[in-house]
Structure formats: structure tokens, C-alpha cells
N, C-alpha and C positions, 0 to 999 in steps of 0.2 A: 189755204190750199187753193190751187188754181188748176183747172182742167182747160185744155185747148184742143179743138177739133180740126181736121183737115180742111174743112170748108170755112175756116176762119171765125168761128164762134169761141168764146172764152167765158168761163164762169169763176167767180171767186167766192168761197163761202169759208166759214169757221170749221176747223177741223173737229171741234166738239159737236158739231151737227151730225157727225158720223158716228153712230153708236158702236160699241165693241160687240163682236159676234164670234161665234165658234167657227171652226175650220170648215165644217160642212155647210155653213150658211151660204146663201146666194148674194148676200150684201145688200147695199142700198144704192139708189140711182144717184150719181154725182151730177150728171148733165143730161138733159133730154135731147137725144140726137134726131136730127131730121133725116129724111130718106137719103141713103147713099152717103152718110158721113160716119166718121169714126174718130175716136179719141187718139191723138198723136203725142200728147204731152201732159204731164202732171208734175207739179213741184209744189213745195211748201214754202211759204213766207213766214218767218218767225216773228213773234210778237216783239214790237219795238225795233224791228229791222228798218233802219232809215234809208232812204233813196233806193228802194228796191225797184227794179225794172223787169219787164217781161221780154225776153228776147225770143223772136220767132225766125224761122228760116223756111223758105218755100222751095219747091222742087226745081224751079227754074233759076235759082241763085240769088233771090231777093230776100233781104232780111232787115230787121230794125229791132230797136229797143223801145219799149213804151213804159212810162212811169206807172207803177202799180196804183197810184192815187187816181188814175183815170178809170179804174175798174172798181165800182162800188160793191161792197160785200153784199151778197144775196143769200137766199136759202138754197140749199142744194136741190137738184132735181129740176131747176129751171132750164130754159133753152140757152141762156147766156146773152152776151152782147158781142157785137161785131168787133173782132180785134185786128182784122186785116182785110184789105180789099183783094179778094181772090178773083183773078181774071185768067184767061188762057195765057197771057204774057207772063204772069207770075207763077202760075201753078198752084197747086194745094200746099198747105203747110206740112212740113215733114218733121219738124222739131221745134220744141218750146221749153225754155228754161227760165226760172227766176234768178236774176243776178243782182248784185250790188253795184250801184252807180259809181262808187269809189273804188271798186276793184280794178285797178289799173294794171295789175300784174297778170291777169288772166288771158288766156288765148282761146280761140275757138278753132277746133279742127273739124273740117267739113269733108265729107266723102261722097263721091258720086257712085251710082250704080255700077259703072264700068271701071271703077278703081281710081279715078282722079282725086287727089287729096290736096287741100291747101290748109295753111295755118295762118291765122291772122289775129291781131290783138283785139280783144273784146272793146277796148277803148276807142277803136277806129270806126266802130259801127255806130251809125247815127241814132240818136233818140228822137223819135217822131211820135205824132199822135196816134190814137187807136186805129181809125178807119182808113189809113194810108196803105199803100202797097209795099213801101220800104225801098231801100236802095240796092243796087247790084253789089253783092259781095263776091260772087263767083260766077263765072260764065261756063256752064258745062258744054262739052263738045256736043256736035250735032248728034242727035239720037240718044243722048244721055240725059240724066236727071239726078239731082241731089238725093241721097237716101238717108243720110244720118248726119249728126253734128254732136260734139261733145265739148264741154268746157274744162279746160285745165287750169 
């Protein structure tokens, strides 16, 4: 299981570390959030999944894929490790997914707050290291920012 925050932190932990609870329970902490941060993505990596990568997208149109092997498994509740270089140029992370490196048929649909939409092949997005800002995937119009992405 992987959690990603808007300010560029990510944590990876085993799903079995989250105990089952009833509907009225408050749950357990997945990641310790810093001031003015929030979780923007959560996804599951399956046991034996080869070539898994974490895809992130920032509000100013930068994105990247990073191999999941660069994220060591931790215990839940930690503050995580840096997954992207967040600057005013890139903006905060708005979306995060775990994808397969060999999934060449998938596309990413990206939407801006003002309704600009693009569709691009997932294979065209660069695989980079953890602490980088990524590459430009979409350039939002002036005064606009990216708000969501989905994988098809």
C-alpha cells in the first residue's frame, strides 16, 4: 500500500499492518502529515507485481513515474520519504497511482480546474528518480491548474 501527500511525501507499508475495524471506528494512521499537508493519493501494489511504478502529477503540469523499488517498505504512521521536488514551478501533487511498467496500452486523462483535458499514453511519461520534479506533461492556461488524472 502506498500513500502520497500534496507536499511530496510518500510512504509504502504492508496492508497487513492495517488491522480490520468496525464501521464506527476512527481507523489507524497511515502517514504522519506535516502542517498544511494532505493525502492526495492511495494505491495498492500487489504481491509479486513486477515492474511497479508510482505515477505522480503536479498542479502545474509536471509528472513522472518512479520505480517502486526506490521506496523501502516502512511501518505505517511514519512521515514517509520525499517522492517529488515540490517548488512554485511544479506546484503541489494532485494525483498519484501505482502503474505497471509493462502496461503500454494505458492512457492518462488529465483535467484542469477550468475544463482543459488531454489524453496521453502512459508509456510516453518518463521514469525518473524519487527526488526529481518530473517532466512537463501538460501546460495549463494562465490562471488554471491541474485538478485530476485517471488511468484508462
